[in-house]
N, C-alpha and C positions, 0 to 999 in steps of 0.2 A: 831251439829258442824260434817259437814266431812272437813277434810282440803285437797287437791287436788295440788297437781303441774299441771301445764299447760305447754304446746310449743305457744301455741297461734296461730296468723294463720289459723280460724277455726278449730284446733282440737276438737276434738267429743271425749269425754271420756263417756261408758259407769260407771254408777255408780247403776245399779239395785240391785245389791250385796248390796251395801253397806245398800242402802234405806231398804230391806228388811231384812239384820240385826239387823235396830235400829228398826225395827216392832218387830220385836222374841227380841232382848234383853231389850228392854223397855216392853214388857210383853203387848205390845199392842194391842186388842180386836176389834173393831166396834168402827169405825168414819172417820177422813176424816185427812189426810197426807199435809200438804203441802212442796213442797221440793220448796227453796227459794235462786237463787245466787245474795250477795250483792256485783254490780256492772254495773257498765254501757258499758261493751264491755263485756259480755256473759248473756245466755239463758241459759233454761231451756226446756225439750223440748222430744218426744219420737221420736221412731220410732225401724226398724228392724236393728239393731247393723249387720251389716254384709258389706263385702268388696266393693259392688255395693255399695250400700246409702252412704258412708263413703266417697268416691270419687264424688256421684251427690250431695250431699247436698253443699260440696264447690263451686262445679264447675257449680250450678244454681245459688248460693248468690252472685257468683263472678258476672256470666250476670245481677244479678238485680239489683248489689248495688257491682260493683270493686272496686277493694282496691285503682286503679292506677288513681282515682277520684280526683278531687279538690270537700271541701266539706265546707262548712262557718264555720265548725268545725277547721278547720285544721289554719285557717286562723286567726282564734280566740286563738288558744295554742299551734300550729303551732310541733303540736306531730303525726301527719301524721295521726290517727285513727279515722279518720271521720265515713270511711264505719263502721268500729266497734260500732260504738254505733248506727250508723242507723239501721244496723242486730238485735244487740240486742231488742230495742225499736220494733222491726216488730216482733220478733220473742219471746219475754217475759222473763221476768227473775223468773217466777215461773210459775207452774201448780202444780194444787191441785187431788189428786188418794184416791180412798177410802179403806178402812180397813176394811174387815170382815172376823169376825171370825178366825180374827190371822192372815190375807193372802192380802197383796197386790193385790190388783183386777186388771186385765190388759190380755192383750189379749198374746197371746201365743207367739209372734214375739215381744211384742212391751218391747222397754226398756228403761230404761228411761236417759238421757245424757244431758250434761252438754255440750256445745259451748262457746268455747271461741274464741270470733272474733280480739281479740287487735292483737298490733305489733310487739307483744313480750313476752316471757314467762312470767307465773303470776303465785305466788303462790297464789288461791282459798280459802274459804270458804261455802261453802252450808251447809245451817243453814234447818234442817226442824222442823216440829213444828207440834204437833196433837191436836187434839179435840175430844175426842171422850170420850171410856171405855177404 
């Protein structure tokens, strides 16, 4: 597990080094690594972790799934985070990555990220599970 504190509001956290450390520390060789966030207001994805995209991703999500819109979830729970649930459902809570010869396979500019969409800071736990040798 990988515990993290997030700021919410489409906080984007680069967890690539944590994942690569896990692979090295567990002496994993060849197989598939699942990166999963338990929670319905966060997601796992990849991107080039650079300042422009750290602004672009929240801006595009705000256009597609605005936080200030009324959602049926909010009418049910009155917690104001319906948008966070929709964003999480669309992006997804897990990604699978190949591990070959003890190394995470990814593009040169491809980092693994946790996105926290909730409307408040959160303590999150990312789960890493491996199938292989």
